[in-house]
N, C-alpha and C positions, 0 to 999 in steps of 0.2 A: 504494500500500500504506500503510495507516494514515492516509490523508489525512483521514479523518473526525475525527481528533484536532485538526485545524486549525479555527479559527473562520472565519466567512464571509470576512472581509477577507484572512486568511492564505490561504484557498483561492484567491481571485481572484489574489492576488499570486503564489502558487505557479504558477498557470496561465501567468502572464506569463513566469516563469522556464522553464517547460516549453516554451512556444512558442519562446522564444529558443533553447533547447537544440536543438530539432529543426530550427530554421532556421540554426543556427550554421555548418553546412557546406554550405549551399545548400538546394535544394529538399528538403523532407522525403520520406523513402522511404515506401513503403506500410506497412512495419513500424512506422516512427515515427508515422505517422498513426494506425495501429491502437492503439498503446500510448497515445497521447495521447487518443484517443476513449475508451479504457478508463478512463483516469484521470479524464476529465471525467464519465463515467458514475458513478464512485465519489463524485464531488463533487456529489451530487444537489441540495444546497441552492443551488448557483450555476450549474448547467449551462444553465439557460434564459436567464440574463442575461450569460453570457460571450460576447464578440463575436469571438473568435479574432484579436485584434490586441492589441499591447502597449498597456496602459492608462497606462503610465508609462515613464520611461527605465529601462533595465536597472540602471543604477547606483543609482537611487532604490529600486528593488525590492530589490536586494541590501542596501542600507543599512537598509531596513525590517526585513528578517529578521535583520540583525546585532543589532538591539535586542530580538529575541525571546528566549524562553527556550530552553534547550538541547534540550528535547524537540521543539519546533517545528523548530529547525535540523536535528536528526537526521532527522526525517520528510521535510523538504524535500530534504536531501542524499541520503537513501536513494532517493527517487523520481527524482531527477536521475540517479543511478547506474543505476537501472533503465532509464531512457530511453537512456542511453549504451550499455548492454550488450545491449539488446534485439536489435539487428541484427547483432551479432557482427563488426562491422567496426571496425577500429581507426581512430580519428579524432583527430588531434592537436588540433584546435580544441576538441573536446569535452573531451579530457583536460586541456588547459590551463584551460578554464573550470571544470571540477570541482576542479582543484588550487587555483584562486583562491578558489572558494567554500569549500573545506575550510579554507583559511587564514583567510579573513575571518569564517567562522562559528566559528572556534577549535575545530575538530574535530581531535582528536589522531590520530596515525597508527594507534594501537591501535583507536580507535573506528571509524576509516575501514575497517580490516580487518574488524571485527565487522559493520559495515553491509554491506560487500561480500559477506561470507560468507552473509548472509541472502538476498541475490539469488541466489547460487549454490545454496543449499539449496532455495529455492523452485523454481528451474529444474530441479534434480535430481528433486524430488518430482513436478513436472508430467510430466517425461519418464518416470519410473517408472510413474505413473498411466496414461499413454498406452500403455506397453508392456503393462501388466496388462489394460487394456480391450481391446486389439487381439488379445491371445493367449487 
C-alpha cells in the first residue's frame, strides 16, 4: 500500500525487509507468499529485477531506511504491519521485529496506532465489499 511513493532503491530495499519479515518465523505461508506477490506487483518498476533473496544484510537495510524521511519510514512500516497481520496468526518474532523497526524509525506510539488503524479499515472495507457482492 502506497509503495509507489518509494523511489526505485527504496522499493528494492523494502522488498528485502518484506522477504525477511515473511521468513522470520520459518517457511512463508501461502498467505504470506500471496501478500508478498501482491506487493511486488505494486512495485512495477522493480518487479522484473528483484531476485527474491536478500541483497544486503538486514541491519544495513534497516540503517538505510533510518536515514530516510518520515514518509518513507511510515510507508515501509505500514507495509510490514500489513504482512504481519495478513495471516491473523500471532507471531512473537514478527512482533519483536516490528517493535524494533518502530523504535529505530522513530515512529511514535500514536503514529503506530494510526498506521495500524489503516490496515484494519482496509480489511473492514474489503470484507464489507465481499458481503455486498455475494448478497
